[in-house]
C-alpha positions as a Markdown table, in Angstrom:
| # | Residue | x | y | z |
|---|---|---|---|---|
| 1 | Met | 77.7 | 74.5 | 176.5 |
| 2 | Ala | 79.9 | 73.2 | 173.9 |
| 3 | Ala | 79.0 | 71.6 | 171.1 |
| 4 | Leu | 81.2 | 70.1 | 168.1 |
| 5 | Val | 78.9 | 70.4 | 164.8 |
| 6 | Gly | 80.2 | 70.1 | 161.1 |
| 7 | Met | 80.6 | 73.4 | 159.1 |
| 8 | Glu | 77.5 | 72.5 | 157.3 |
| 9 | Glu | 75.7 | 72.3 | 160.1 |
| 10 | Leu | 76.8 | 75.2 | 161.6 |
| 11 | Glu | 75.7 | 77.1 | 158.3 |
| 12 | Leu | 72.6 | 75.7 | 158.7 |
| 13 | Ile | 72.2 | 77.0 | 162.3 |
| 14 | Lys | 73.2 | 80.2 | 161.5 |
| 15 | Arg | 70.7 | 80.5 | 158.6 |
| 16 | Glu | 68.1 | 79.3 | 161.1 |
| 17 | Ala | 68.8 | 81.6 | 163.8 |
| 18 | Pro | 66.4 | 84.1 | 164.4 |
| 19 | Ala | 66.4 | 87.6 | 163.1 |
| 20 | Ser | 65.1 | 89.2 | 166.5 |
| 21 | Pro | 67.4 | 92.2 | 167.5 |
| 22 | His | 67.5 | 90.4 | 171.0 |
| 23 | Pro | 68.2 | 86.5 | 170.2 |
| 24 | Gln | 68.1 | 84.1 | 172.8 |
| 25 | Gly | 69.2 | 80.5 | 173.7 |
| 26 | Ala | 72.2 | 78.6 | 172.1 |
| 27 | Pro | 72.0 | 80.8 | 168.6 |
| 28 | Val | 73.5 | 83.5 | 170.3 |
| 29 | Leu | 76.8 | 81.8 | 171.0 |
| 30 | Ile | 77.2 | 80.7 | 167.7 |
| 31 | Gly | 78.7 | 84.4 | 167.0 |
| 32 | Ala | 80.1 | 85.2 | 170.6 |
| 33 | Trp | 83.3 | 83.8 | 170.3 |
| 34 | Gly | 84.1 | 85.0 | 166.8 |
| 35 | Glu | 84.8 | 88.7 | 168.4 |
| 36 | Leu | 87.8 | 87.1 | 170.4 |
| 37 | Asp | 91.0 | 86.3 | 168.5 |
| 38 | Asp | 93.1 | 83.1 | 169.8 |
| 39 | Asp | 95.1 | 84.9 | 172.4 |
| 40 | Glu | 92.0 | 86.4 | 174.0 |
| 41 | Leu | 90.0 | 83.1 | 174.2 |
| 42 | Asp | 93.3 | 81.4 | 175.3 |
| 43 | Ala | 93.4 | 83.6 | 178.2 |
| 44 | Leu | 89.6 | 83.5 | 178.8 |
| 45 | Val | 89.9 | 79.8 | 179.0 |
| 46 | Asn | 92.9 | 80.1 | 181.1 |
| 47 | Asp | 91.1 | 82.4 | 183.7 |
| 48 | Ile | 88.0 | 80.0 | 183.7 |
| 49 | Tyr | 90.4 | 77.0 | 184.7 |
| 50 | Ala | 92.1 | 79.1 | 187.4 |
| 51 | Gln | 88.9 | 80.4 | 189.2 |
| 52 | Arg | 87.9 | 76.5 | 188.9 |
| 53 | Arg | 91.2 | 75.5 | 191.0 |
| 54 | Glu | 90.6 | 78.1 | 193.5 |
| 55 | Asp | 86.9 | 77.2 | 194.0 |
| 56 | Ile | 86.5 | 75.2 | 197.2 |
| 57 | Gly | 83.0 | 74.8 | 196.8 |
| 58 | Arg | 80.3 | 74.8 | 199.3 |
| 59 | Arg | 79.4 | 72.9 | 202.5 |
| 60 | Val | 76.4 | 70.5 | 201.9 |
| 61 | Asp | 74.5 | 68.9 | 204.6 |
| 62 | Met | 74.0 | 65.2 | 203.3 |
| 63 | Glu | 72.4 | 64.0 | 206.6 |
| 64 | Gly | 69.7 | 66.2 | 206.7 |
């Protein structure tokens, strides 16, 4: 999941994120990428695309 939001909206989301020690949902994702530097994030994205290229999917029976 990804979303493009303006900086003001991002700050609002951060302020309204639950203070729970175990937050759930989209607010958890806000800070997740902040722990990676640009090179690590680029490597992660490249790995995701490489895995997608290798994925041949699964057989689906459309007849029945």
